[in-house]
C-alpha angles and dihedrals in degrees: 000000000000116000099018114111122232106268091218092054089047090051090047090051091048093052091049090049092049090050091052092046091053088050094049091048091051089051092047091053088059094048122085141196128198136204135185138208135195095026094312092312090127123033126187126192120201126182129217091271085065089245120145104244101180145346125205122196121192106230088227089072095052108101115161089204091058108037091147091068089055094048091053094049089050091049092047096049094046092046091052094045091050090050091050092049091049090052090049089051097047091048094053092043088050089055090051096050098038109128096012108136117182110185109242095018126097119236102273099201 
């Protein structure tokens, strides 16, 4: 039949793609992004697996009578770092899937 790709070739391409994706995911797990809040008083570091790796809090911002402010700064820094990590992952996955056209499926990235 004309126009129908060879199934063996499709399977081979799918396996190669899966291997590339696994390699990119491993690399992303080693990469980190950081974000700060409160004029660098709180710094959050997140990896490509979107896991919080570390958080640094400047002692100046620790005020026992105002824990709410510190909590807000931590949440802001972590949320920003998570957002940056997600953007990093989307960018790398977009590079990987660029140009892939599977008939019947929309472009996923």
